[in-house]
C-alpha positions as CSV (number, residue, x, y, z in Angstrom):
1,X,23.7,-0.6,-3.8
2,X,24.9,-3.2,-1.5
3,X,25.0,-0.7,1.4
4,X,21.6,0.6,0.7
5,X,20.1,3.9,-0.6
6,X,18.9,6.8,1.6
7,X,16.1,9.2,1.2
8,X,15.4,12.6,2.8
9,X,12.3,12.3,5.0
10,X,12.7,15.7,6.8
11,X,15.1,18.4,7.4
12,X,18.2,16.8,8.4
13,X,16.7,13.3,8.6
14,X,17.3,10.6,6.1
15,X,16.0,7.1,5.7
16,X,18.2,4.3,4.6
17,X,16.6,1.5,2.9
18,X,18.8,-1.6,2.8
19,X,18.3,-3.9,-0.3
20,X,20.0,-7.2,-1.2
21,X,20.8,-7.7,-4.7
22,X,19.1,-6.4,-7.9
23,X,15.3,-6.0,-8.2
24,X,13.1,-8.6,-9.4
25,X,12.0,-8.4,-13.0
26,X,8.9,-10.4,-12.3
27,X,5.5,-9.2,-11.3
28,X,1.8,-9.5,-12.4
29,X,1.4,-7.2,-15.5
30,X,4.7,-5.4,-14.7
31,X,7.3,-4.9,-17.5
32,X,9.4,-2.3,-15.6
33,X,11.4,-2.1,-12.4
34,X,9.5,-0.4,-9.7
35,X,10.7,2.9,-8.3
36,X,11.8,2.5,-4.7
37,X,9.2,4.1,-2.2
38,X,10.5,7.1,-0.2
39,X,9.3,8.5,2.9
40,X,8.9,12.0,1.4
41,X,5.9,10.6,-0.3
42,X,4.8,8.4,2.5
43,X,5.1,11.2,5.2
44,X,3.3,13.7,2.8
45,X,5.9,16.3,3.6
46,X,4.5,18.4,0.6
47,X,1.1,18.3,1.9
48,X,-0.5,16.3,-1.2
49,X,-0.7,12.6,-0.3
50,X,-1.6,11.3,3.2
51,X,-3.2,12.6,6.6
52,X,-0.7,10.7,8.6
53,X,1.7,13.8,9.2
54,X,-0.6,16.8,9.6
55,X,-3.5,17.8,12.0
56,X,-5.1,19.8,9.2
57,X,-8.2,18.2,7.9
58,X,-7.3,17.5,4.2
59,X,-7.8,14.6,1.8
60,X,-6.2,13.2,-1.1
61,X,-6.9,14.7,-4.3
62,X,-9.4,11.9,-5.5
63,X,-11.5,12.1,-2.5
64,X,-14.6,14.3,-2.0
65,X,-14.5,17.2,0.0
66,X,-16.9,15.8,2.6
67,X,-16.7,12.1,3.7
68,X,-20.0,10.4,3.7
69,X,-20.0,9.1,7.4
70,X,-19.1,12.4,8.9
71,X,-22.0,14.0,7.0
72,X,-24.3,11.5,8.5
73,X,-23.0,12.1,12.0
74,X,-23.1,15.7,11.5
75,X,-26.7,15.4,10.4
76,X,-27.7,13.3,13.4
77,X,-25.9,15.9,15.8
78,X,-27.7,18.8,14.1
79,X,-31.0,16.9,13.9
80,X,-31.1,17.4,10.2
81,X,-32.6,20.8,10.6
82,X,-30.0,23.2,9.6
83,X,-30.6,25.1,6.3
84,X,-28.3,24.5,3.5
85,X,-26.9,28.0,3.8
86,X,-25.6,27.0,7.2
87,X,-23.1,24.4,5.6
88,X,-20.1,26.6,5.7
89,X,-17.7,28.2,8.2
90,X,-17.7,26.5,11.6
91,X,-19.8,23.5,10.3
92,X,-17.4,22.7,7.5
93,X,-14.4,23.0,9.9
94,X,-16.2,20.5,12.3
95,X,-16.8,18.1,9.5
96,X,-13.1,18.5,8.2
97,X,-11.7,17.9,11.8
98,X,-14.0,14.9,12.4
99,X,-13.2,13.3,9.0
100,X,-9.6,13.7,9.8
101,X,-9.7,11.9,13.2
102,X,-12.1,9.3,11.8
103,X,-9.4,8.3,9.0
104,X,-6.6,8.1,11.5
105,X,-8.5,6.0,14.1
106,X,-10.1,3.5,11.5
107,X,-7.1,3.0,9.2
108,X,-7.2,-0.5,10.1
109,X,-10.8,-1.1,9.1
110,X,-10.3,-0.4,5.4
111,X,-10.5,-3.8,3.5
112,X,-7.4,-5.2,1.9
113,X,-7.1,-7.1,-1.3
114,X,-5.0,-10.1,-1.1
115,X,-2.5,-10.7,-3.8
116,X,-3.3,-13.9,-5.8
117,X,-1.4,-16.0,-8.4
118,X,-1.6,-14.4,-11.6
119,X,-3.4,-16.3,-14.3
120,X,-2.8,-14.9,-17.7
121,X,-5.7,-14.9,-20.4
122,X,-5.0,-17.6,-23.0
123,X,-4.4,-16.2,-26.5
124,X,-7.5,-15.9,-28.8
125,X,-7.6,-18.6,-31.5
126,X,-6.0,-17.5,-34.6
127,X,-8.3,-16.2,-37.2
128,X,-8.3,-18.7,-40.3
129,X,-9.9,-15.9,-42.5
130,X,-7.2,-13.4,-41.7
131,X,-4.5,-15.9,-42.3
132,X,-5.9,-16.9,-45.6
133,X,-6.0,-13.6,-46.8
134,X,-2.5,-12.9,-45.8
135,X,-1.2,-16.1,-47.5
136,X,-3.1,-15.4,-50.8
137,X,-1.7,-11.7,-50.6
138,X,1.9,-13.2,-50.0
139,X,1.5,-15.7,-52.7
140,X,0.6,-13.3,-55.5
141,X,2.7,-10.4,-54.4
142,X,5.4,-10.9,-57.0
143,X,3.2,-12.1,-59.8
144,X,2.0,-9.3,-62.3
145,X,-1.6,-8.8,-62.6
146,X,-1.5,-9.5,-66.3
147,X,0.0,-13.2,-65.5
148,X,-3.6,-14.8,-64.9
149,X,-2.5,-18.4,-65.0
150,X,0.5,-17.8,-62.8
151,X,-1.6,-16.2,-60.2
152,X,-4.3,-18.8,-60.2
153,X,-1.6,-21.6,-59.8
154,X,-0.1,-19.6,-56.8
155,X,-3.6,-19.1,-55.2
156,X,-4.3,-22.9,-55.4
157,X,-1.1,-23.7,-53.9
158,X,-1.6,-21.0,-51.1
159,X,-4.9,-22.5,-50.2
160,X,-3.2,-25.9,-49.5
161,X,-0.9,-23.9,-46.8
162,X,-3.5,-22.0,-44.8
163,X,-4.2,-24.7,-42.4
164,X,-0.6,-25.2,-41.9
165,X,0.0,-21.5,-41.3
166,X,-2.8,-21.4,-38.8
167,X,-1.2,-24.0,-36.7
168,X,2.3,-22.3,-36.8
169,X,0.8,-18.9,-35.7
170,X,-1.2,-20.8,-32.9
171,X,1.6,-22.5,-31.8
172,X,3.7,-19.3,-31.5
173,X,1.1,-17.6,-29.6
174,X,0.5,-20.5,-27.2
175,X,4.4,-20.7,-26.7
176,X,4.5,-17.0,-25.8
177,X,1.6,-17.3,-23.5
178,X,3.4,-20.3,-21.7
179,X,6.6,-18.3,-21.2
180,X,4.7,-15.4,-19.8
181,X,2.8,-17.6,-17.3
182,X,5.9,-19.5,-16.3
183,X,7.4,-16.1,-15.5
184,X,4.4,-15.0,-13.5
185,X,4.3,-18.4,-11.7
186,X,8.1,-17.9,-10.6
187,X,7.3,-14.6,-9.3
188,X,4.2,-15.8,-7.2
189,X,6.3,-18.7,-5.8
190,X,9.0,-16.4,-4.7
191,X,6.3,-14.5,-2.9
192,X,4.9,-17.5,-1.4
193,X,8.5,-18.5,-0.2
194,X,9.0,-14.9,1.1
195,X,12.2,-14.5,-1.0
196,X,13.8,-11.3,0.2
197,X,14.1,-9.3,-3.2
198,X,10.5,-10.2,-4.5
199,X,9.0,-9.5,-0.9
200,X,10.9,-6.2,-0.6
201,X,9.9,-5.1,-4.1
202,X,6.0,-6.2,-3.5
203,X,5.9,-4.3,-0.1
204,X,7.3,-1.2,-1.6
205,X,4.9,-1.0,-4.3
206,X,2.1,-1.8,-2.3
207,X,2.8,0.8,0.4
208,X,3.3,3.4,-2.3
209,X,0.0,2.5,-3.8
210,X,-2.0,2.4,-0.9
211,X,-0.3,5.6,0.7
212,X,0.7,3.6,3.7
213,X,3.5,5.5,5.8
214,X,6.0,2.7,5.8
215,X,8.9,0.8,4.2
216,X,10.5,-2.6,4.5
217,X,13.9,-2.8,5.7
218,X,14.7,-6.5,5.8
219,X,13.2,-9.9,5.4
220,X,14.5,-12.8,7.4
221,X,13.0,-16.3,6.7
222,X,9.2,-15.8,6.8
223,X,9.6,-12.6,8.7
224,X,9.5,-9.0,7.3
225,X,10.7,-6.2,9.3
226,X,8.9,-2.9,8.5
227,X,9.5,0.9,9.8
228,X,6.4,2.8,10.0
229,X,7.2,6.6,10.0
230,X,5.1,9.1,12.1
231,X,5.0,12.6,13.0
232,X,4.6,14.2,16.4
233,X,1.2,14.0,18.3
234,X,0.4,17.7,17.8
235,X,1.3,17.4,14.0
236,X,-0.4,14.0,13.4
237,X,-3.6,14.6,15.5
238,X,-3.8,18.3,15.5
239,X,-4.6,21.2,18.1
240,X,-8.3,21.2,17.5
241,X,-11.2,18.9,17.6
242,X,-14.9,18.8,16.7
243,X,-17.3,19.2,19.6
244,X,-21.1,19.9,20.0
245,X,-22.6,22.3,22.4
246,X,-26.1,21.1,22.0
247,X,-28.1,19.1,19.5
248,X,-28.2,21.9,16.8
249,X,-25.0,23.5,17.2
250,X,-21.5,22.4,16.4
251,X,-18.1,23.9,17.1
252,X,-14.3,23.2,16.9
253,X,-12.6,23.2,20.3
254,X,-8.9,23.4,21.5
255,X,-7.9,19.8,22.2
256,X,-6.1,19.2,25.6
257,X,-2.7,17.5,25.8
258,X,-4.1,14.4,27.5
259,X,-6.9,13.7,25.1
260,X,-4.3,14.4,22.2
261,X,-1.8,11.8,23.6
262,X,-4.7,9.2,23.9
263,X,-5.7,9.8,20.3
264,X,-2.2,9.7,19.2
265,X,-1.5,6.2,20.9
266,X,-4.8,5.0,19.3
267,X,-3.9,6.3,15.8
268,X,-0.5,4.6,16.0
269,X,-2.0,1.3,16.9
270,X,-4.5,1.7,14.1
271,X,-1.6,2.5,11.7
272,X,0.3,-0.5,12.8
273,X,-2.6,-2.9,12.1
274,X,-3.2,-1.2,8.8
275,X,0.5,-1.7,7.8
276,X,0.4,-5.4,9.1
277,X,-2.9,-6.2,7.2
278,X,-1.7,-4.7,3.9
279,X,1.8,-6.6,4.4
280,X,0.1,-9.7,4.9
281,X,-2.2,-9.3,1.9
282,X,0.6,-8.4,-0.4
283,X,2.9,-11.4,0.4
284,X,1.6,-14.6,1.1
285,X,4.7,-16.0,2.3
286,X,5.2,-13.7,5.3
287,X,4.1,-15.4,8.6
288,X,5.3,-12.7,10.9
289,X,5.7,-9.0,10.7
290,X,8.0,-6.9,12.9
291,X,7.0,-3.2,12.9
292,X,9.1,-0.4,14.5
293,X,7.2,2.8,14.7
294,X,9.6,5.6,14.5
295,X,8.9,9.3,15.2
296,X,11.2,10.7,12.5
297,X,10.3,14.5,13.2
298,X,10.7,14.6,17.1
299,X,12.5,17.7,18.5
300,X,15.1,15.4,20.0
301,X,15.8,13.4,16.6
302,X,14.3,10.1,15.4
303,X,13.2,7.6,18.1
304,X,11.4,4.4,18.1
305,X,7.8,4.8,19.9
306,X,6.6,1.4,19.6
307,X,7.5,-2.1,18.5
308,X,5.0,-4.7,17.6
309,X,5.5,-8.6,16.6
310,X,2.3,-9.7,14.6
311,X,1.6,-13.2,13.5
312,X,-0.4,-13.7,10.2
313,X,-2.8,-16.1,11.9
314,X,-3.6,-13.5,14.4
315,X,-4.0,-10.4,12.2
316,X,-5.1,-11.5,8.9
317,X,-6.1,-15.3,9.0
318,X,-7.5,-16.9,5.7
319,X,-10.9,-15.7,4.5
320,X,-11.0,-12.2,5.8
321,X,-10.2,-8.9,4.2
322,X,-9.4,-6.7,7.4
323,X,-7.5,-7.2,10.7
324,X,-9.2,-9.7,13.0
325,X,-8.2,-7.8,16.1
326,X,-9.1,-4.1,16.8
327,X,-6.9,-3.4,19.9
328,X,-3.1,-3.9,20.0
329,X,-2.8,-3.4,23.8
330,X,-5.6,-5.9,24.5
331,X,-4.1,-8.5,22.2
332,X,-0.7,-8.0,23.8
333,X,-2.3,-8.7,27.3
334,X,-3.8,-11.8,26.0
335,X,-0.3,-12.9,24.7
336,X,-1.5,-12.9,21.1
337,X,1.0,-10.6,19.7
338,X,4.1,-8.7,21.1
339,X,4.0,-5.1,21.8
340,X,6.5,-3.0,23.3
341,X,5.1,0.4,24.5
342,X,6.2,2.7,27.2
343,X,4.0,5.4,28.8
344,X,4.0,7.2,32.2
345,X,0.1,7.0,32.3
346,X,-3.0,6.6,30.2
347,X,-3.0,10.3,29.4
348,X,0.6,10.4,28.3
349,X,2.1,9.8,24.9
350,X,4.5,7.0,24.1
351,X,7.9,7.4,25.5
352,X,11.0,6.8,23.1
353,X,12.2,3.3,23.7
354,X,15.8,2.5,25.0
355,X,18.4,1.6,22.4
356,X,19.1,-1.6,24.7
357,X,15.6,-2.8,23.7
358,X,15.9,-5.5,21.2
359,X,14.8,-4.2,17.8
360,X,15.4,-0.6,18.6
361,X,18.7,0.1,17.5
362,X,18.1,-2.1,14.2
363,X,15.2,0.3,13.5
364,X,17.4,3.3,14.2
365,X,20.2,2.0,12.1
366,X,17.8,2.6,9.0
367,X,17.8,6.3,9.7
368,X,20.5,8.7,9.0
369,X,20.6,12.1,10.9
370,X,22.6,15.0,9.6
């Protein structure tokens, strides 16, 4: 496994996740080694997990059919006067497309839960009554019922041993708890130190749990490198969009290429912020994140579309549960983050970055074609 493990992410495209050493056995409440995340799951190639790779308005299985914000917006547009019988056909399609775009463009606004040092619950005090019952049962186990005097003497001796047995059992429980807490503390310290193996495992598990279309590729010092996999603009954004003809009529219109490209860049930026926020929340020792956005299903083959270098104190400073910045481009112009993005114009999509650009070849090295 020293050279890495590759996973199929699309026809004739495989992603190589490089790992260093064995997996960490420590984790909060985890007694098994985590399954490495694959981009088959992250990219939702089977159409079941995420909206990142399809313009079709669909949702995870555990979400309702209609998102509440979209319903409210639709009601405002329609004036709230349409009959319930009209909640179908074009209206349902409008709501679906609106919800899909809303999820893409607001991915970075979803709150994140920061990892915390696991504190295990101390064991409950040993029940003296239960211990006494067990001690008395053990003391008379081999004495026949008709041997009354022998049983009485055994029970008397057993009473003298109850308190000592309680102390023994309590000490055993306390020792087990201390051992488990020490293991949890070790795991937490490894995350605080951004130890590579623990960090990679934590990010893999977190991305899989939160259905984030990304995977860690390396950890160097306090910097984590992550590849974010995306589909083409047409597949990610879709070909149609919700529109309104008047206050009481909604429809779905063909989306022109310029608008699709603008929405595509906005969605990629929102996704980068989401990946960064989740990463910083999962691993407290990461101070900087290097994200490469890779189009893995482009007609010409995989290409790096965007590079972003994001410091923790800019994206997710202490005390907040979502990114402190909302615009990558504006933050880059202010010098707060590093962003490499090439476009011919504001209405064009991102151009593949040259392999001579620092960081591009390293991201592409994680992808096998053929």
